N, C-alpha and C positions, 0 to 999 in steps of 0.2 A: 474063836479058836484059831482061824486062819491067820489073824494078826499075830497071835502069840507064837506061832510056829514061825512066821516070818522074822519076828523080832529074836527068837532064840537062835535061829540059823544065823542070823547077823551078828549076835553075840559071839557065836563059835568061830565065824570068820575073823572077827577082831582079835580074838585070843590066838588064833593060829598064825597069823601074820603081823609083822610090824608095819603099821601105817606110815606112809610118808606125810610130811606136813604139807598142807595145801596153803599156798601163798596166793593171795588174792591179784587179780589183774590190776596192774597199774602201780604196784607197790615194789619197792627196792630194798634189798637186804643191806642193811648198814652195818652189822655186826654179827659174828657168828661165835658163840660161846663153845668151851671145850665140852667133849662127851664124857659124861660121868654117869653116876648111879640115877640121877634124875633125867638124863638125856642131854641133848644138845639144844640150847637156846639159841632161836633166830630172832633177832630184833629187826623189825622192817619199819620204814617211814612211810606212812600213807600219803596218797596223792591228795590234793586240794579238795576239800569238802568231802573227805572220804567218811567222815562220821555223820550218822544220822542226827545226832546232837553233839555239838562240841563239847570238850571238857570244860570249856569256859563257861558253859551253862551252870556247871557245878561249881567252877572256881570263883563265881561271883558271890557265893555264899560266904558267910562270915567264917564258918569252919571248913572252908574249901580244901586248903592244903592239908590239914590234919585228916580229913576224910580221904583224900585222893592217895595219901601215903600209907594208910592203914586199912587192912582188910577186915579185922575183927568186928568194927560195929556194924557193918552190913550183914556178916554172917551171924552175928548175935541177934540182929532184927529178924532175919529169916528163921532162925532157930525158935525164938521167942513165939513168932507169929504161927508157925505151924504147930508148936506145942499147945498154944491156946486153941487152934482149931481142932486138934484131937480131943481136947477137954470138952469143947463145944459139942462134938460128936456125941459124947456120952450124956450131955445135957446137965453136967455138974452145976453149972451156974445158973440154971433155969428151975423154974417150979415145975415139978414133975405131977402130971395128972394121969389117971387110969381110966380105961373103959374096956368093956369086953367086945372082942372082935370075933371074927369067924373061927380062929384058931386058938383063941384064949385071950389073956389080958394083953392089951397094947397100951404102951406108954405114950403120953403127949406131953410136949413141953410148952409151958407158958413163959414168954420172955420175962425177965425181971431187969431191974436198973444194971445189975451185975452182968447179966448176959449181954445186955445192950453194950456195955463198956467193953466187954471181952471182944464181941464181934467187931466193934468200931476200931479197937486197938489192933486186931489182926489185920484190918484193911489198911490202917495208917502205917503200920510197920512193913508190910508187904509194899505198900506204895513208896515208902522211903527207899527201901531196897531196890525197887524197880527203877526209881529215879536215878539213884547212883550208878546202877548198872547200864541204864539207858544211855548216860552221857559218854559212855565208852563203846558204843556200838558201831563197828565198821560196816559201812553199806555193802562193800564186796563180799566180806564174810556172811552178812546177813542173807544176801542173794544165794550164796553157795549153800547156807543151811537149809533154805527153803526148797532147794532143787533136791534134797534128800528125802527120804522116806519118814525120819524121825519127827520133824515138827508137825507134820499133818497127823501122824499118829497120835502125837500128843494133844493136838487141838481136838480131834476126834473123841479121844478118851476123856478129856475135860468136859466137853459138851455132854457127853453120855452120863458122866457122874452128876454133873449139875441138874441135867434134866430128870435123872432117876430121883434125886434127893427132892426136886421141887415137886414133882408128881407125887411122891410118897407123902410128903408134908400135906399137900392139897388134899389127897384122899382121907388122910387121918383126921385132919381138922373138919373136913365136911361130916365125917361119920361120928365125931366126937359129941357126947351129950353136954358138954360144957359150952357156954357161950364165951368165945374168945374174941379179943378185940382184933377187929379186921385189919386195922392200920398197923398193928404190931406184926401180924402174920406176914402182910405184904412187905413191910419194912425189912423183916428178917430175911425174906427171899432175896432182896436187893443185896443185903450184905453177903449172902452165901454166893450170889452170882458174881459179885465184885471180887471176892476172895479166888473163885476159881478162874476168872479172868487174869487177875494178877499173877497167880501162881503158874499158870500156863505161859503166860508172856516171859516169866522169869526163866522158866525151863527152856524157852526157845532162844532167847536173845543172849542168855550166858554164853552159849556156844559160839556166838558171833560177836562177843564183847572183848574189849582190850582190857583184859583182867589178868593177873599173874596166875601161874599154874596152881599154886597153893590155894588160891581163892576157888578155882574151879573144883579142885578136889573136896574142900571143905564143903561148897555148895552142893555137889553131887551126894556126899555122904548124907548131909542133913535131909535132903528130899528123898533119898532112897529110903533112909529110915522111916520117913513120913508115910511114904506110899505103901511100904510093907506093913506098917502098923494099920493103916486105914483099911488094906485089904484084909488082913488078918482079923481086925475087930469086927468088920462087917460080915465076914464069913463065919465066925465063931460064937459071937456074942448074940443070944436069942433075945435079949432084953433091950436093945438099942431103942431110944425113944423116937418117935415120929417115923417108925418103919412098921408097916402091916405086912408081914410075910406072906399073907394069904391074897394079897392084892396083885392083880395082873393088868398088862396092858395088851390089848389085842392089836397087833401089828400086820398090816396088809392082808388082814381077813383069813390068814392062814397061820398065824404064829402067835403065841402068847408069851409075854416076858414079864419077870417078877422085877420090880424097881431094884430091889436089894441086890439081886444077882447081877444086874447091868452095874451097879455101883461097885460091886466086888470085882467084876471083870475089867472095868475101867482102870481101876488101881493095880491090878495084876499086870495089865499092859504097861502102865506107867513105871511100875517096879522093874520089869524086864528091860524097858528102854534105859532106865538108870542104871541097870546092872550092866548093860553094854557100856554106858558112859564110864561106869566105875573101872571096868576092865581096860578102857582106853586111857582113862587120866590117872588111875590110882595104881593099878597092879602092873601095867606094861611100862617098860623103858622105851620111850620113843622120842623122836625129834618134836619138839612143840615150838609154837611161835608166840612171842610176846609183842603185840602191837601197842606202841606208846600213843597216847591220846595227845591232842593238840597242847595240852599244858605241860607234857614232858618231852615231846618229840623234838624239842629245840635243844635238848642237852648235847646230843651229838654235834650239831651244828655249832653250839657255843664253844665246845672243846676244840673244834677244828679252826673256829675264828680266834680263839685265844692263842693257839699255836702260831697262826699269821702274825699277830700283834706282838707276841713275846720273842723279839728278835735277839736281844742282848742276853737275856736269861730265859731258859725254857719255863721256869715257874713263875716268872714276874713280868709284868707289862711296865716299862719305863714311859715316861711322857714323850721323850724324844722319839722312841719307836712308834708310839701310838700316833704321834702328829705326823711322822713320815709317811706311814701306811694311808692315814685318813686324807692327807693332803693329796695323795696319789688317786684317792677315790673322789676327789673334787669337793671336799668339804672345806668351809671357810675356817680361818684361824680362830676367830671368836667361838664358833661352835665347837671346835676341837677342844679348846681350853675348857669351856662349859661342860662338855661331855666328860672329860677326864676328871674334872672337879667333882662331879656327881659320883664317878667310879671310886675316886679315891676319897672315901669318906673320913678316913682317920688323918688325911693329909700327910702321909709318909713318903710320897714321891713315886709310888709304884703301886700296881694292883695284882693282887693275887687271884688264882682261879676261882676260889669260892665266893670273893667279893664280886668277881665278874659276872658269875652265874646269877647271884642274888640280884643284882642291879639290872641285868639284861634278860633275865629268863621271861618277864611280862612280855616285852615287846617282840622277842624272838618267837614266843608261843602264839602271840596274837596274829602273827604274819608268817606262818611256818614255811611258805613258799617263796618268800622274798630273798632277794640277794643281801649278802653282808653289806654292800654299798648302801642300798635302800634302807636297811635297818638302823645302820649307824647314823645315816643322814638325818633319819626322823629321830633317833634318840638324842643326838647333840643338838638338833634344833629345839626339841622340847626342853633340854636342860637350859639352853641359852635363853629362851623365852621365859622360863620359870624363875631365872636369876634376877629378872627385872620385873617391873610392873607392867611391862609391854608383853604382849603374847603375840602369836603368829598373826598375819594379816587375815588368814581364814578364820581365825578365833575372833578377831575383832569384828570382822563383817558378820560373823555369827551372832555375837552379842548385841550388834546394833539392830540386825534384822529381827531377832528374838524380842528385844524390848519394844521395838516399833510395833510388832504385831499386837503388843499388849494395849496399845493406845488406840483412842478413836480420833479420827483425823479432825472431826469438828470441834471436839473439847480441846485438843491439843493446839488447833489453830487459834481458838479464842484466847487461851492462856498465853500463847506466843504472841499474838497481837498486843495483849495487856502489857507483857513484859517488855517488848520491843518499842512500843510507843510511850513508855513511861519517861523517855528521854525527850526533852523539849524540841530539839532539832528533828526529831523523827515525826512528832506530833504535826509539825507544819506541813508535812508531805501528805499525810492521809486525812481525809474527811471523816468526821464522826458518823455521818449518815451512810458511809459506805463500810462501816465496821465489819458487819457481819460477812459481806462479800470479800473483803480483803483478808479476814481471819480464814475464811475457807481457802483462799488463793494461797495464803502462807502454808497451810497444812498440806494442800496439794502440791506446792513446790518442794517441800521436805520429802513428801511421798515419791514424786517424779524423780528426785535426785538419788534416793535410796533404790529406787526400782531399777534405775539404770546401772546400778552396780551388782545387780544379783548374778548376771552372767559373768562377772569379773572381766568384762571387756572394756579396760580402763582407757584405751583410745577413744572408743565410741562414747564413753561417758565424758571424756575431755571435750570431745567436739560438741556434744549435746550442751554442756554446761556453757562453753565459749560462745555458742549461738544464743543461748538464753542471755548472756551477759550483753551481747550486742544489742538485743532487743530492749534491755532495760536502760540504754543509754539516755533514751528520751523521757524516762519516768522520773527524773530527778534523783535518782539513786547514785550516792557517792561511795568511794572505797571505804570511807569511815563508818558507813552504815552496815557493811558486811562485818566488820568487827562487833558491832552491837548486836547484830542478827545472830551471829554464833553464840554469844554470851546469852542471848535471850533463849536460844534453842537449850542450852546447858541447864539455864534456870528452870525453864519449862519441864523438861525432863525429869529434874529434880522434884518438882512439884508433883507431876502427874504419877510418877513412880514411887513416890514416898521415899526419896533419897536416892542418891547416885554414888555408888562405890568408885574407888579410885580406878579400878580396871574398866569400869563402864565409862567414866569420864575421859579416860584416855583413849578408849576406843572410838567414842563419838568424836573426840578432838582430832585424832589422826584422820578418820574417815572424811569427816567434814572439811577439815582444814585442806588436806591434800588433794583429795579427789573432787570436791564440790568447789570450794571457795577459790582455790587457785585458778581453775580453769574459768570460772565465772568472772574472776577480777580481770583475767587476760582479755576477756571479750568486752568488759565494760570500759576499760582503759588500756591504752597500748603505749608503754614507756620504753620497751625493750630497744627501739630503734634510736633512742636518745639516752643512752646509758650515762654519757658523760654529764649531761644535764642533771640526771637523777642522783649520781653520786655527788656531784658538787653541791646540789641543793641540801642533800642529807648532811654533808659535811659542815655546812654553814650552820644548820639548825643544832646540830650536836654541839658545836663549838660554842654558840651562843648560850646553849643550856649549862655547859660547863663554866662559863664565865660568869653566869647570873649567880649571886651569893644566895638568893632565896628559892632557887628553882627546884631543888630536891625537896624542900619542905612543902612547897605548894603541890609538887607531883604526888608526894605522899597523901596530902588531903584529898586531892582529886581522884587518886585510886580508891580510897576508902568510899567516896561517894558513888563512884562506879559499882563497887562491890555490893552497894545497896544494903548495908547491915549484915552482909555475910562476912562478919570480921573473923569467924572462926578459922577460916582458910588462912588468914594473914597471921593469926596467932599460932597456927600450926607451924608456919615457917620462921616468923620473927617474934620472938619473945619480948623484944623492946624496939621502940621506934628507931633508936640509934643503930640497931642491927640493920633494919630496912634502909636507913639514910646511907650507911655504909655500902650496902649492896647496890642500891640504885647508883651511887656515884661510881661504883666499879663497873656497872653495867653500861655507863655512859662512856667511860674509857674503853670498854671492850668494843662498842658499837664504832667509836672512832677509829680504832686499830682495824676493824673489819673493813670500813669504807676506804681506809688508806690502801689495804692490800687489794681490794677490788678495783680501786682507780690504777694500779699498776698491772691490772689484768691478771693478777695472781689468785685464781679462782680456788686453787687447790689450798693454798694457805689460809685463805679467808674461811673456807669451809671447815678446815681442821680447827680453826680458832672457835668457830660456832660450835662445833660438836664437843670440843673440850669444855666449853661453858655449859652446853647441854647436860654433860654428864655430871658436872657439879651441880647444876640445878636439880636434876632429877634425886641426887643424894640429899638435897636440901628440902625435897618435897615441893619444889617449885614446878608446877604443872602447866600445861598451855593455857589454862584459863587465866593465870596470872599474867602471862605474856601479853594475851589479849587486853587485859585491863591496862597493862603498862602501855601498850600501843595507842589506846584511845586516850588515856589520861595525859600522855605527852602532849597530844594535839590540843586537848582542852587547856593544859597549862600554858602552851605557846600563845594562844589567843588571851588568856586571863592576864598575862604579863606584859600583854601589848607588844609581842615581838611581831616583825614582819612575817606574817603567816597567810599567805594568799591561799584561794581554793586550789590553784594549781600545785602550790608547794605541799598542801595537806594530801593531795592525791599522791604526789611523789612519795612523801613519807609513809603512807600507809601501803603503797605498793612494795616499797623497799623493805618494810618491816614483815610483811606477809611472805613475799617471794623469795627475799634474800635471807631472812633471819628465821621466821617462824616455820616456814616450810622445811628448812634444814634441821631445826630444833625438834620438830615432831618425829623425824625420820632418823634421828641419830642411832638408834639401835640396828637400823638396816643399812648403815653407811659403809660398812667394811668393803662391800662390792663396788662403790662409787669411787673410793680413793684413787685407785689407778687410772679411772676414766679422767678424774679432775686433773691427775698429774699429767696425763697425755694431753688434756686440753691447755694446761699451763704452758706446756713445752712446744706447742705448735706456734705460738706467736701471732695466731690470726684468729679472727673471730668465726669465720666461715669455714666449713669442713668440705673440702674437695675429695676426689677418690684417693689421691696419694696420702692425704692425712688419714682417711679411712683405713687404708692399707697398714699404715703404722700403727694404728690401734689393733688391727688383726693380728700383726706380727707379735705385739705385746701380749695379747690374749692366746697366742699359740693356735690360731684358728687354721685349719686346713685351707690351702689356697683355693680349692673349688668352691668354698663356701664364702669367699670374700664378696664375689658380685651378688649372689642371693641375699647377703646381709645388707649390702648397699641399696639394693632394690627395696628391701622391707623398710629400711630407714626413710626412704622418700615416700613410700606408701603411707607411713604413719605421721609423717611431718606435714604432708599435703602442701609443700611449697617448694619452689625451685631451688632456693638457696638453704641449705641446713647448716645451722650454727652450732658452736661447740655446746651451748646451753641446752640445745635440744637433744643432742647425743647424750649428754650427762642426765637428762631428764628421762628420755626413753629407756636408757640401760639402767637408770636408778629404778624405775618401775619393775623392769625384768628382775632385778636383784631383790626387790620387796618380796615378789612372789615367791623366790627360792633363796631366802635369807641364809640358809645353811650351805650354800654352794660357794665355791671360790669364784673369783672374778673370771678366770678362764673358762670355767664351765658355764657360767652365766651367759657370756658372749658366744661361746660355742653354740649353746642352745638356742640363743636369739637368732644366729645366722642360719641355722638348720631348720628353722620352722617359718617359712614364709607364709604370710597370711593368705587366704583364699582369693581376696581381690587384687593380689599383686599383679597379675597378667593384665586385668582391666584397666588398671591405673597406668601401667606402662604403655599400653596400647594408645 
């Protein structure tokens, strides 16, 4: 009775004064609607992690957008569920039994399959509605809701009603003369309890949910009708099943309560609470708030961002305007082009607001508090990587680590040993009695190399692999063996994983070629100090191959032997042998031109030529594995045709092909940030880099003068040698660009100079 009086007074207070909207702490109003018959709408953007469950929990469902944009499916589910619960209260779907109680005939329900279906459907429908509403619950509003009287009164009333029904059903079934199935009795009690819990949760969290006003009104109306009906039925109908009006509960030794009266009183309180809510949401004109969930909160930011980019025309974004703004945000040209290409689906040369929202709503809603710069950097980078078979470096590493976890090191090592030693020149190095030991060492080597990459400390990985290469100088390992070892790894992966996709093969090729083999090779042999000899030797070898009439034919034969029956890859690329013959002759001409440019110290032109060849190769589906086979087959052909091909010349050839050609080939998609560094190196006219040369690079990259020295110090820390070469700078800044492939050259260099490693001070000391 006291609760009813408090609720009634609260209703009167609500009706006498116009309540002000309660804005949660930490939210900001982004738009105010006009005041009309329905009140004034306040749209606010929530703070990060403001939702108990993000709207993305629902948006991952197949019907996500449809459910989020429509109110009636959830309201229909609630209406049907509560209607079924009222039907169940009469026992319409159950078998009705009778027995004589203290005050007359008492009805007892025996569950049937129809009643089981009705009860289960009620639970499922209320659960669906609860899930949809819960994905829009704002944490601050939920705290504010629980700080008021209403939710606790609802919880108390639901516990009261549920306990009364359970007790009455228990008493009636104990006194009945009929033997009822025990498990049916307890199972139905569980269904009743779940329904009461779901309904009370819906009543509480809807007040704190990010739902439109119309939804709240419909929900309150449905629940008000349900609670009034439940209260009236329990108070008027004397023939309700499972209720014995003569039964009472002794409470605290001085009071007796009838379960039916408790049930009746509980729904009276709930009806009064909902009458208050009806007065607040249906009858009164008041300000109210519409909190957008993470799925929709980006709309305001999208419109503001569109206005920034639509410089020439307010209703359209042209590529020139798009490129100008994104360049000022530090996004690279390639990424800008790929991003605009994804936005301009119809290829009309401009992007409208609707296309802009459709394309960007996903990434904007996923990161609601990120800046426009960060969001467009991610969007353009994703567009760039998806336009090629390459993905981002992080995705490649994730692919490699994920597939490596599926393998057992011992089994992988045995298969790798078998694939590696199938070549006669490799068999001579390893003894058969050490096969098991060597197989485990092979597997452990791959594991150690990949493990060093997990922290993405590429400088540390390079040092580890270089040191490992130094130790292998006395083991009889030659650069040619590294080529065969990488081919053996790819073949082993294909066997162990029951196939290797193009994306997986590219990921393994890039990671192993650039981060492992390159550093290992520089430890195994050192020819950087004698580049003139290396380039001269390679030039002589290529000229001999071009002049020999049967060289290309022998090369094709040896390449097929190295592929070891894996001819499908060759057939994918070349349908006829004449096509491959033409391609390899062109490749030799291309290598000759690259050597000529490197001999003139024109590194930038040489690398541009390599990258242009790489672009054509990727279009022809020529992958790094093909280039590895070509590299090894060239050496086999030189020996087979009786050319002068000493072990030192073989070492030089393998080093040149890997470090000058293949390394640039596999990193072609990340090369946009290296072009200016290479041009700077070509214009220096010197191989070593001093501080004056470094300052020229800083001016080119528009780096603030106060960061020139920290960047110079970091360069020395990572090179670990007194004289830094142009190649070292290209290599180090190239790795920085790989990690931030969507950034411009200027932003990459600025980031490099502003982030000095932790061990810089100790090195300088």
